[in-house]
C-alpha positions in Angstrom: -17.3 -1.9 -0.2 -13.4 -0.7 0.5 -12.2 0.6 3.6 -12.2 4.3 2.7 -10.8 7.2 4.9 -13.9 8.9 4.1 -16.5 6.6 5.3 -19.2 8.2 7.5 -21.1 7.4 10.0 -24.9 7.8 9.8 -27.0 9.2 12.4 -30.2 7.7 14.1 -33.2 9.8 14.4 -33.4 11.4 18.0 -35.7 9.4 20.9 -36.5 10.8 23.8 -34.8 8.1 26.2 -31.5 8.4 24.5 -30.7 11.4 22.1 -28.8 11.1 18.6 -26.7 7.9 18.6 -24.3 7.3 16.3 -24.4 3.7 14.2 -21.7 1.9 13.5 -20.7 2.1 9.8 -21.5 -1.6 7.8 -19.4 -3.9 7.7 -16.7 -3.6 4.8 -16.8 -6.7 2.2 -14.0 -8.7 1.8 -11.4 -7.6 -0.8 -10.2 -10.3 -3.1 -6.5 -9.5 -4.0 -6.6 -11.7 -7.6 -9.4 -9.9 -8.9 -8.0 -6.3 -7.7 -4.3 -7.4 -9.4 -6.6 -7.9 -12.4 -7.7 -4.5 -12.3 -4.6 -3.1 -13.6 -1.4 -3.4 -15.7 1.0 -0.4 -15.2 3.9 -1.2 -13.1 5.2 1.0 -10.3 2.2 2.6 -9.8 0.8 1.3 -6.4 -3.1 1.0 -6.3 -4.5 1.2 -2.5 -7.4 -1.1 -1.7 -7.9 -0.3 2.3 -7.0 2.2 5.2 -6.7 1.3 8.7 -5.3 3.6 11.6 -3.5 5.9 9.6 -1.8 3.2 7.1 -2.7 2.5 3.6 -2.6 -0.9 1.8 -1.5 -1.2 -1.8 -1.1 -3.4 -4.4 1.5 -2.9 -7.1 2.8 -4.6 -9.7 6.8 -4.6 -10.6 8.7 -5.3 -13.4 12.7 -4.0 -13.3 13.7 -1.6 -11.1 12.4 1.5 -9.3 15.1 4.1 -8.1 17.5 4.2 -5.2 15.2 6.3 -2.6 14.6 6.8 1.0 11.9 6.9 3.1 12.8 9.3 6.2 10.0 8.6 8.5 8.2 5.6 7.6 8.9 2.2 7.3 7.7 0.4 4.4 6.2 -3.4 4.3 6.7 -5.6 1.2 4.9 -8.8 0.7 5.3 -10.4 -2.2 2.1 -12.3 -3.9 3.3 -13.7 -6.9 7.0 -13.4 -8.4 9.6 -12.5 -6.9 11.8 -9.1 -5.4 15.1 -8.3 -4.3 15.0 -5.5 -2.2 19.1 -3.7 -2.7 20.4 -2.0 0.0 24.0 -0.1 -0.5 26.2 -2.9 1.3 23.8 -5.8 0.9 20.4 -7.0 -0.4 17.1 -9.5 0.6 15.5 -11.8 -1.7 11.7 -12.3 -1.9 10.0 -15.3 -3.2 5.9 -15.8 -3.0 4.7 -15.1 0.7 8.1 -13.4 2.0 7.8 -10.4 3.5 10.1 -7.5 4.7 10.2 -4.3 6.8 12.4 -1.7 5.2 13.2 0.4 8.2 12.8 4.1 8.1 15.9 6.2 7.0 17.3 3.3 5.1 18.0 4.1 1.3 16.9 0.7 -1.3 16.0 0.1 -4.3 13.4 -2.8 -5.0 14.1 -5.0 -8.3 12.2 -7.1 -9.9 13.8 -8.5 -13.1 11.4 -11.2 -13.9 7.9 -9.3 -12.3 6.6 -9.4 -9.1 3.0 -8.7 -7.4 3.1 -6.8 -4.0 1.2 -5.9 -0.8 2.5 -2.8 0.7 1.6 -1.2 3.6 2.7 2.0 5.1 1.6 5.0 6.4 -0.7 7.5 4.8 1.8 10.2 4.4 4.5 7.7 2.4 5.5 9.6 -0.7 6.0 6.7 -3.4 9.7 7.3 -4.2 10.6 9.4 -0.6 11.9 12.9 -1.2 13.3 12.1 -5.1 10.7 12.9 -7.9 12.0 11.0 -10.9 9.3 9.7 -14.2 7.9 7.0 -12.2 7.4 9.0 -9.1 3.1 8.7 -8.8 2.3 11.4 -6.5 -1.5 10.8 -6.6 -2.1 7.3 -5.9 -5.7 5.8 -6.9 -8.2 3.7 -5.1 -9.1 0.7 -7.0 
């Protein structure tokens, strides 16, 4: 079971002493990142694997470069699970290897690049658009749960 934003609580039957009580939703199953990564091959197409507190947890496979873009109102977290990733900025760059993490601050133009390929975990607000306000061929507007 995934942490899906549309999960509902169940309602317990009414009792004379307590009225209607909400039950806690069942504890979610663990999520295995290796198994989730094996479910897709597309690059630059983030897949949602969890949600919490208005944030989405996503997995993506990267190869080559995406495009220069900005997320005006949202920070974006990259955690490299496999391979390497360089996040280019107009005046510098940050190189990430397996196990490295970087948070791109909101409003900062950036371009993720991975010539050899990488698998990453992304953590970002639900409202974050894939390529900010820029629409290109690689832009994903309907990100899928896996």
